[in-house]
C-alpha positions as CSV (number, residue, x, y, z in Angstrom):
1,M,7.9,-19.4,18.2
2,L,10.0,-17.7,21.1
3,A,13.3,-18.0,19.0
4,F,11.3,-16.1,15.9
5,A,9.9,-13.4,18.6
6,R,13.6,-13.1,19.4
7,Q,15.2,-13.0,16.0
8,A,12.4,-10.7,14.7
9,R,12.6,-8.3,17.7
10,L,8.8,-8.7,18.7
11,L,9.5,-8.7,22.2
12,D,12.5,-7.7,24.2
13,P,15.0,-10.2,25.5
14,A,14.0,-10.1,28.9
15,E,10.6,-10.7,28.0
16,V,11.5,-13.7,25.6
17,D,13.5,-15.2,28.6
18,R,10.6,-15.0,30.9
19,L,8.2,-16.5,28.4
20,E,11.0,-19.2,27.7
21,R,11.1,-20.2,31.4
22,R,7.1,-20.1,31.9
23,A,7.0,-22.5,28.4
24,Q,9.4,-24.9,30.2
25,A,7.6,-24.8,33.3
26,D,3.9,-25.5,31.6
27,E,4.1,-27.7,28.6
28,R,0.6,-27.6,28.2
29,A,0.3,-24.0,27.9
30,A,3.5,-24.0,25.6
31,S,1.7,-26.6,23.4
32,A,-1.4,-24.5,23.0
33,A,0.8,-21.4,22.2
34,T,2.5,-23.5,19.4
35,R,-0.9,-24.4,18.2
36,A,-2.4,-20.9,18.3
37,A,0.8,-19.9,16.3
38,R,0.4,-22.3,13.5
39,S,-3.4,-21.4,13.4
40,L,-2.7,-18.0,12.9
41,R,0.1,-18.7,10.4
42,E,-2.4,-20.7,8.4
43,A,-5.1,-18.2,8.7
44,L,-2.8,-15.4,7.4
45,Y,-1.4,-17.4,4.5
46,G,-4.8,-18.1,3.5
47,I,-6.1,-14.5,3.5
48,F,-3.3,-12.7,2.1
49,S,-2.8,-15.6,-0.7
50,A,-6.3,-15.2,-1.5
51,Q,-5.7,-11.4,-1.8
52,A,-2.7,-11.6,-3.8
53,H,-4.7,-14.0,-6.5
54,G,-7.8,-11.5,-6.3
55,R,-9.9,-14.2,-4.8
56,A,-12.3,-13.8,-1.8
57,V,-10.9,-14.3,1.7
58,P,-11.9,-17.6,3.0
59,D,-14.3,-17.4,6.0
60,R,-12.4,-20.0,8.2
61,D,-9.1,-17.9,7.7
62,L,-10.8,-14.7,8.5
63,E,-12.5,-16.5,11.7
64,G,-9.0,-17.5,12.6
65,L,-7.5,-14.0,12.6
66,N,-10.6,-12.7,14.3
67,E,-10.0,-15.2,17.1
68,A,-6.5,-14.2,17.2
69,L,-7.6,-10.5,17.6
70,G,-10.0,-11.4,20.4
71,E,-6.9,-11.9,22.7
72,V,-4.8,-9.1,21.3
73,L,-7.2,-6.2,21.4
74,P,-7.9,-6.3,25.1
75,N,-3.8,-6.1,25.6
76,L,-3.4,-3.1,23.3
77,R,-2.7,0.3,25.0
78,L,-1.3,3.7,24.5
79,D,2.1,4.4,26.1
80,P,3.7,8.0,26.2
81,R,6.9,8.3,23.8
82,G,8.4,11.7,24.5
83,A,5.9,14.3,23.9
84,S,3.4,11.9,22.1
85,L,1.6,8.5,22.3
86,A,2.3,5.3,20.4
87,W,0.7,1.9,20.5
88,G,2.2,-0.5,23.2
89,W,1.3,-3.7,25.0
90,R,0.0,-4.7,28.5
91,R,3.2,-5.7,30.1
92,D,2.2,-7.4,33.1
93,G,0.7,-10.7,31.4
94,D,2.8,-13.9,30.9
95,A,0.6,-15.1,27.9
96,L,2.9,-17.7,25.8
97,T,1.0,-16.2,22.7
98,R,2.2,-12.9,23.5
99,P,4.6,-13.1,20.3
100,L,1.5,-13.2,18.1
101,W,-0.3,-10.1,19.2
102,S,2.2,-7.9,17.2
103,I,1.7,-10.2,14.3
104,A,-2.1,-10.3,14.2
105,R,-2.2,-6.5,15.0
106,A,0.0,-5.8,11.9
107,A,-1.9,-8.2,9.6
108,A,-5.1,-6.5,10.5
109,E,-3.6,-3.1,10.0
110,L,-2.1,-4.3,6.5
111,L,-5.6,-5.8,5.5
112,T,-7.5,-2.5,6.3
113,R,-5.2,-0.1,5.0
114,E,-6.3,2.1,1.8
115,P,-5.3,1.7,-0.7
116,S,-4.9,-1.9,0.1
117,A,-1.5,-3.5,0.5
118,P,0.0,-5.0,-2.7
119,V,0.4,-8.3,-1.5
120,R,1.8,-10.8,-4.1
121,E,2.8,-14.4,-4.1
122,C,6.2,-15.6,-5.0
123,G,6.4,-17.0,-8.6
124,G,9.3,-19.1,-7.8
125,T,8.6,-22.9,-8.9
126,E,9.3,-24.1,-5.3
127,C,8.3,-21.2,-3.2
128,T,5.0,-19.9,-1.8
129,W,6.1,-17.0,0.0
130,L,4.2,-13.9,0.3
131,F,5.6,-10.4,0.0
132,L,4.7,-6.6,-0.5
133,D,5.3,-5.5,-3.7
134,H,6.6,-2.1,-3.4
135,S,8.1,-2.0,-7.1
136,R,7.7,1.0,-9.3
137,G,5.3,-0.7,-11.4
138,R,3.8,-3.3,-9.0
139,S,5.4,-5.8,-11.2
140,R,7.8,-7.9,-8.9
141,R,7.4,-11.5,-9.5
142,W,9.6,-13.2,-6.6
143,C,10.1,-12.6,-2.7
144,S,13.8,-12.3,-3.3
145,M,15.7,-11.6,-6.4
146,A,18.7,-13.2,-4.6
147,S,17.2,-16.5,-4.2
148,C,14.0,-17.5,-6.2
149,G,14.4,-14.9,-8.6
150,N,17.9,-16.1,-9.4
151,R,16.9,-19.8,-9.4
152,E,14.0,-18.9,-11.9
153,K,16.3,-17.1,-14.4
154,A,18.9,-19.8,-14.3
155,R,16.1,-22.4,-14.9
156,R,14.9,-20.6,-17.9
157,H,18.4,-19.8,-19.1
158,Y,19.2,-23.6,-18.8
159,R,16.0,-24.6,-20.7
160,R,16.6,-22.1,-23.5
161,T,20.5,-23.0,-23.9
162,R,19.6,-26.7,-23.8
163,D,16.9,-26.4,-26.2
164,Q,19.1,-24.6,-28.7
165,A,22.2,-26.8,-28.4
166,P,23.2,-28.9,-31.3
167,L,22.7,-32.5,-31.3
């Protein structure tokens, strides 16, 4: 989880280093944070997948997100940014779930925005990724044209040419 936080720039490098040291020193807390991350990941997948397919959001998944938000919201604060204010996080905590705070908050913002977010599930045969469809006609089918889209088009082409080949 901390490697992802570093890669996605959810936390500054010094904060990731500090949390890595804490995780190494407290294996039980690190395991609990990993379980929380997996739980949040599964809840978010359930919620956004349901929305992508026009289904009702499963209660257990919504409860999972709300549980994460219970930890997130008390740590949310306003910070000065130049002449204005911006959302920020309490910095004195050493919660190993800290990388999840930004994820849970962003998910809640996405779920409550109007108009609703154009969430889609990849149409790739071997992919279940979710993505935001910002295409002009909201008709994007794959999470990435470079990977899933290309593979699906290649499969269709192969089937078409195989079926048309003379015996």
